[in-house]
C-alpha positions in Angstrom: -52.8 -31.0 -45.3 -50.5 -32.7 -42.8 -47.1 -31.3 -42.0 -44.1 -33.3 -43.3 -42.6 -35.7 -40.7 -39.5 -33.6 -40.3 -41.6 -30.5 -39.4 -43.6 -32.5 -36.8 -40.4 -33.9 -35.3 -39.0 -30.4 -35.0 -42.1 -29.3 -33.1 -41.8 -32.3 -30.8 -38.1 -31.4 -30.3 -38.9 -27.8 -29.5 -41.4 -29.0 -26.9 -38.8 -31.4 -25.4 -36.2 -28.6 -25.3 -38.7 -26.3 -23.5 -39.4 -29.0 -21.0 -35.7 -29.6 -20.4 -35.1 -25.8 -19.9 -38.1 -25.6 -17.6 -36.7 -28.5 -15.5 -33.2 -26.9 -15.5 -34.8 -23.7 -14.2 -36.4 -25.6 -11.3 -33.2 -27.4 -10.7 -31.4 -24.1 -10.4 -34.0 -22.9 -7.9 -33.7 -26.0 -5.8 -29.9 -25.9 -5.9 -30.0 -22.3 -4.8 -32.5 -23.1 -2.0 -30.2 -26.0 -0.8 -27.2 -23.7 -0.9 -29.1 -21.2 1.3 -30.1 -23.9 3.8 -26.5 -25.1 4.0 -25.3 -21.5 4.5 -27.7 -21.0 7.3 -26.6 -24.3 8.9 -23.0 -23.2 8.6 -23.8 -19.9 10.3 -25.7 -21.6 13.1 -22.8 -24.0 13.7 -20.2 -21.2 13.7 -22.4 -19.2 16.1 -22.8 -22.3 18.3 -19.0 -23.0 18.3 -18.1 -19.4 19.1 -20.6 -19.3 22.0 -19.3 -22.6 23.3 -15.8 -21.2 23.3 -17.0 -18.1 25.0 -18.9 -20.2 27.6 -15.7 -22.1 28.4 -13.8 -18.8 28.7 -16.4 -17.0 30.8 -17.5 -19.8 33.2 -15.3 -18.5 36.0 -16.8 -15.7 38.0 -20.4 -15.9 36.8 -23.4 -16.5 38.8 -25.3 -19.8 38.7 -28.3 -18.0 37.1 -26.1 -16.6 34.3 -24.6 -20.0 33.7 -28.1 -21.6 33.5 -29.3 -18.9 31.1 -26.2 -19.4 29.0 -26.6 -23.2 29.1 -30.3 -22.8 28.1 -29.3 -20.6 25.2 -26.7 -23.1 24.0 -29.3 -25.8 24.2 -31.8 -23.8 22.1 -29.0 -23.1 19.6 -28.3 -26.8 19.4 -32.0 -27.4 18.8 -32.0 -24.8 16.0 -29.0 -26.6 14.4 -30.9 -29.9 14.5 -33.9 -28.3 12.8 -31.7 -26.7 10.2 -30.0 -30.1 9.5 -33.4 -31.5 8.8 -34.1 -28.6 6.4 -30.8 -29.2 4.6 -31.6 -33.0 4.4 -35.1 -32.3 3.0 -33.8 -29.7 0.5 -31.0 -32.1 -0.6 -33.6 -34.8 -1.2 -35.9 -32.5 -3.2 -32.9 -31.2 -5.2 -32.0 -34.8 -6.0 -35.5 -35.5 -7.2 -35.6 -32.4 -9.4 -32.1 -33.3 -10.8 -33.4 -36.8 -11.7 -36.4 -35.2 -13.4 -34.1 -32.8 -15.4 -31.9 -35.7 -16.4 -34.9 -37.6 -17.7 -36.0 -34.5 -19.7 -32.4 -34.0 -21.0 -32.1 -37.7 -22.0 -35.5 -37.4 -23.8 -34.3 -34.3 -25.7 -31.0 -35.9 -26.7 -32.8 -39.1 -27.8 -35.2 -37.0 -30.0 -32.2 -35.2 -31.5 -30.5 -38.5 -32.3 -33.7 -39.9 -33.8 -34.3 -36.8 -35.9 -30.7 -37.0 -37.1 -31.0 -40.7 -38.0 -34.3 -40.0 -39.8 -32.7 -37.0 -41.6 -29.8 -39.2 -42.7 -32.3 -41.9 -43.7 -34.3 -39.4 -45.7 -31.1 -38.2 -47.4 -30.3 -41.8 -48.3 -33.8 -42.3 -49.6 -33.5 -39.1 -51.7 -30.1 -40.2 -53.0 -31.6 -43.5 -54.0 -34.5 -41.8 -55.8 -32.1 -39.4 -57.5 -29.8 -42.2 -58.6 -32.9 -44.1 -59.9 -34.0 -41.1 -61.9 -30.4 -40.6 -63.3 -30.3 -44.3 -64.3 -33.6 -44.0 -66.0 -32.5 -40.9 -67.8 -29.3 -42.7 -68.9 -31.3 -45.6 -70.2 -33.6 -43.3 -72.1 -30.6 -41.6 -73.7 -29.1 -45.0 -74.7 -32.4 -46.2 -76.2 -33.2 -43.2 -78.3 -30.9 -41.9 -80.9 -29.8 -38.3 -80.5 -32.0 -35.8 -82.3 -34.5 -38.3 -83.3 
């Protein structure tokens, strides 16, 4: 025997809720990853800034070799920042895609909830019409037959 429509809809809604929760979990992971990449970028930029300030302060009295090593280090640090900026951009792009996926799942779940509510209200209206019809028929029977036969 087939399940009533409302039971089937509840199952579909539970599946949609599960899919939304799963998408929300992925979104949280990607947001956390993005935050980590941004944090690492901030650290590299702060490190770079402090070394640049130190380089300016210590440029007097150092050998040419020391200055070249320091300049090379600053260049490598700038390269690391460029790479990290790419990581942040890629993580942000992935995060946006995952957010859009979650929004689709959320919209689907809300639409199903709305549909189920409209159907439930429609079923109630149908049940009320059936009940009213039965009451009317009962009232007609009472009018047609004399009491106690």
